[in-house]
C-alpha positions in Angstrom: 100.5 123.9 104.6 97.7 125.0 102.7 98.1 128.7 102.1 94.9 129.5 100.3 94.0 132.6 98.2 93.3 134.9 101.2 96.9 136.2 101.0 97.3 136.6 97.3 100.0 135.1 95.2 103.6 136.1 95.8 105.2 138.4 93.1 107.5 136.5 90.9 105.2 133.5 90.8 105.1 131.8 87.5 103.3 128.6 88.4 101.3 127.3 91.3 101.7 123.6 92.0 99.0 121.7 94.1 99.3 118.4 95.6 96.8 115.7 96.5 97.2 112.1 97.8 95.7 109.1 96.0 95.0 106.1 98.1 94.8 102.5 97.2 94.2 99.3 99.4 94.5 95.7 99.4 91.8 93.8 101.2 93.6 91.1 102.9 90.5 89.1 103.9 89.4 89.1 100.2 93.0 87.9 99.1 93.1 85.2 101.7 96.0 86.6 103.5 96.2 85.9 107.4 98.6 88.5 108.8 99.9 85.9 111.2 101.3 83.9 108.4 103.3 86.9 106.8 107.0 87.4 107.5 107.7 90.1 105.1 105.8 92.3 102.6 106.3 95.3 100.3 104.3 97.1 97.7 105.9 98.4 94.4 104.0 99.5 91.3 100.7 98.7 92.9 101.7 95.0 93.5 101.7 93.6 97.0 104.6 91.2 97.5 104.2 88.7 100.4 106.6 86.3 101.8 104.8 83.8 104.1 106.3 81.8 107.0 106.2 78.6 104.9 108.8 80.5 102.5 106.3 81.0 99.6 106.3 84.3 97.8 103.0 85.7 96.3 102.2 88.8 94.3 98.9 90.4 94.4 97.7 93.1 91.8 94.0 93.4 92.6 94.0 96.4 94.7 91.2 98.9 95.2 91.2 102.6 94.6 89.8 105.1 97.2 87.9 108.0 95.9 90.2 111.0 95.8 88.8 114.3 97.3 90.0 117.1 94.9 88.1 119.8 96.8 91.2 121.2 98.6 94.7 120.4 97.9 96.9 119.1 100.7 99.8 121.3 99.9 100.8 123.9 97.3 103.9 125.6 96.0 104.7 128.9 94.3 107.3 128.4 91.6 109.4 131.1 89.7 109.9 130.9 85.9 113.1 129.0 86.5 111.4 126.5 88.8 112.6 127.8 92.1 110.1 127.6 95.1 109.2 131.0 96.5 109.4 130.6 100.2 106.5 131.9 102.3 105.1 131.8 105.8 101.8 132.8 107.1 102.8 136.5 106.6 103.8 136.2 102.9 107.5 135.9 101.7 110.3 136.0 104.1 112.5 138.9 103.2 115.8 137.1 104.0 114.8 134.3 101.7 113.5 136.7 99.0 116.9 138.5 99.0 118.6 135.1 98.6 116.4 134.3 95.6 116.9 137.6 94.1 120.7 137.4 94.3 120.8 133.8 92.9 120.9 134.1 89.1 122.0 130.5 88.4 119.6 128.3 86.3 116.8 126.5 87.8 115.0 123.1 87.1 113.0 124.5 84.0 116.1 126.2 82.4 116.9 124.8 78.9 
C-alpha cells in the first residue's frame, strides 16, 4: 500500500523506508534451454540451476537486468526511533495500535 504524502507523516516517525522491486531475467532461447527438457530448476544468487531430463545439471549466470522504475515506491513504512513500524490505515494511525506502541517500552531492532 502506498500511503503518499497526502496524509502527512505520523507523529513519532523517525525514519521512512521505501521499497522497490528490482527484476532480472534469463533468456531461455539465448541460453539454449528447451523448457520441455527441464525437470527441475531454481535460482540462487542470480544463478539459474537447471536439471535436465538426461540427468545433467547446468548453471547459468548470464541474466539480464530490467530497468527499475524508481518514480514511485511499491510500499513504504514509518519506523520509530527504536525500529518499530507505526501502523496506519487510510485514515492515519489506528488508535488501538498506537496505544499498544505507547505502552510497549521494550527495545526495538535499532536499540544498542
